N, C-alpha and C positions, 0 to 999 in steps of 0.2 A: 531535613529528615534523611538519615543515612539508610542505605539498603544493603543487604548482604551480597548484592550483585554488582557492586561498584558504582551504583547510581547515586546522585544527589537529588533525591525526590523532593518535589515542591508540592505542598498541599494547596496553597492559595493561588488560584489562577491570576488574581490581580497583582501578585508580586512578581510575575514573569515579565521581564522588560520587553523581550521580543516575542510577543504573542502571535500565534498563527492567525491568519485572516479567515480560516475555514471554520465553519460550524460554530460551536458554542464559545470558542476562544474569542470571537469577535462580537459577542453579545454586549449590550449596554451594561454599565457598571452595576446597576440595580439588580438586573436579572442574573448577572454573573455571581453576585454575592449570594443570592439564594441558591444558585446551582452549586456553589462551593460547599454550602452547608449540608447538601444531601449526597456528596461524593465521598467515596472511601478510596484511599490510595492503596494500590496493590503493585507489587513488583514481581516480574517473571524473569527467570534466566533464559538464555538462548535455547531454542528448541522446545519450549514449553507450549502446550496446547491451551489456548485461551477458551475456546469452545469448539465443539465438533458438529459437523453436518448431521442433522437429524435430532439434535438435542433440543430440549425445551428452553427457550430464552428466559433468562432470569433478570436481564437488564442490559444496559449499554456500557461500553468501555471507551473512554476517551484516551487515545494514544498520546501521551505527553512526551515520552522519550523513546527512541528506538525505531525499529521497523518490524512489521509483521507481514505475513503472506496469506492471501486468501486462496484456498484450493478446494477442488471437488473431486470426487472419485466415481468412476464409471462402474457399471455392474461387474465388469471383468477385472476390477481392481486397479485400473490405470488411473494415475493421479494427473490432474491438470491444474496448474497454477493460474489463477485468474488475474491476479494483480498483486502488486506490492504496496502496502500502505505505509505512510510516513507520519511523523509527529503532527498532531493537529486534527487527525481524522477520527471519526467515530466508528466503532465496531459494534455490530449486532443491532443496528437501528431498525432494519426492516422487520426482523422477527419480534423485537421488543414492542414495536408499535402495532403490528398486526396480530401478534399472539401465535403466529405460525412457527413451526420448527425451523431451526437455523438451516439455511440452504448451503452453507459453506463451512469449511473448517478454517480456523484462524490460528496460526502458529507463529511464535516469535522467532525472528531471525538473529536477534542479538538481545542482550539484556534490555528490558523495557519497563517503563513506568506507565501504568494505566490507572485512570480514575474511574472507579465503578459506581454506577447509580442503579439501584434496584428498579425493576419494571414499575412497581407501584408508585414509587417516588417520582420516576421520570414521567409517567403519564399524567400525574397530578401537576407536575411542573409545566408540562406543555399546555394543560388546560388553563392554568392561571397566568401564563406568560405568552401572549400572542406572538411576540418577536421570536421567541424560541421555537414556537410551532412553525413559523415561516422558515426558520433556519432548518428545521427538521425536514420540511417538505423539499427545500432546495437540495438538501443532502441526498434524499431518496432519488431525486431526479438525476443528480450527478452520478449516483451509483448505477442507475439504469443506463445512463449515457456511457459509462465505462464498460458496461456489459455489451452494449451495442458496438462499441469500438472493438472489443475483443472478437465478436462474431464477424464484424466487417473485415477485420484484419485477416482472420482465418479463411473467410469465404472468398474475398476478392483479391488477395495477394497472389501474384502469379508464381511465386517461388518461396521456398523456405528462406532463402537468402534475403529476400525483401522483408519478410517478417522479422528476421534477426536484426537487420539493419535498423528497422523502425523501432524495435525494442531497445536497442543500444542507444539510439539517439534520444529516446524518451528517458532512458535511465541517466543520461548525462545532463539533463535539463538544469539541475542545480549544481553542476560541476564548476570548477574553477577554470576560467579562460585566461591563457597567457600566450601571447604571440601566435594566436590561431590554434593552439593546442588546448584540448579540454581534458582536465583531470577530474575524475569522479570516483565514487565508491560503488562497487557492484559486488556484493558478497554472495554470489551465486555460482554453483558448479555448472558444468556443461549439462548434467542431467536435469538440473532445475530450470535452466534456460530452455531445454527441450520441452519440459512440461508446460512452459509458458507459451511457446510458439507452436506447439503441436507437432513435434518432430522427434526423431530418435537422438540419443546421445551421440552416436557415431556421426550423424549428419551435422550436428552442431560442432563437434570437434573438427570436422573437415572444413566447414565454413569459416570457423574462427582461424584455422590455420591459413586459409586462403586470404582472409582479410589482413592477417599479420604479414604474409609474404608480399602483399601489395602495399604494405606500410600505411594502411589506413588506421590501424588501431593496435593496441595490445591489451590483453586482459590477464592480469596476475592477481587472482582473487586475494583481497577485495579491490584492487586498484584497476580502474578502467581508464585508459589513455587513448583519446581519439586524436589522431594526427591530421586527418583530412575529413572534416564533417561534410563538406560539399560532395565529395566523391561517395561518401556513405549515403547521403540523401539521394543520389542518382540511382542507387540500387533499389530504393523504395518506389520510384516512379514506375508505372506500368509500361511494359514494352509493347510496341505495336505488332 
């Protein structure tokens, strides 16, 4: 199925050779076949809002291709990026299950394929498939853990440099390793990194310049190259 955004959309999850091990992608074949029948394929261009903080949830979105970011906004209008979601993750689960308003805004970072399931169909699916219900519970727990990690990082890190180093290491987890050098994709500006680690854009620019001068890494959006992961990890460790 072709998309106007350059995607080769896949309708049937069973036809995907390399399926993600997260959430519904790893359901048993019987449950996955039923899940496929209630999904609707939708494609979004880069920079599109999937749903906004404060909106009524209408269903979940399975992220099949691309990346999206979760963000929230303070009363004074300051935006804080909570995390980046990759293919295989589910969006809008908490609000869809509880019926509460969405607590975050989800925006695409690149062209994305998402499989939408309405709230009515999704709740019925969970009721009739205990394995899917267990997967949903596990996903909610993982989402809570991610939130705890964000709070812990902001509250316990002794410096912004430590938070930046931790974020960059995590961003390169799926990168390509060659002779000790890690090459990954990080399509974020200094402003967006600042929104993730709770700092100013100027501070991020200074830290990235320092890391580059120490030959620890380079960031040429969207290419992230880490030359010395061990030294970067040392920055994360608390100092006495």
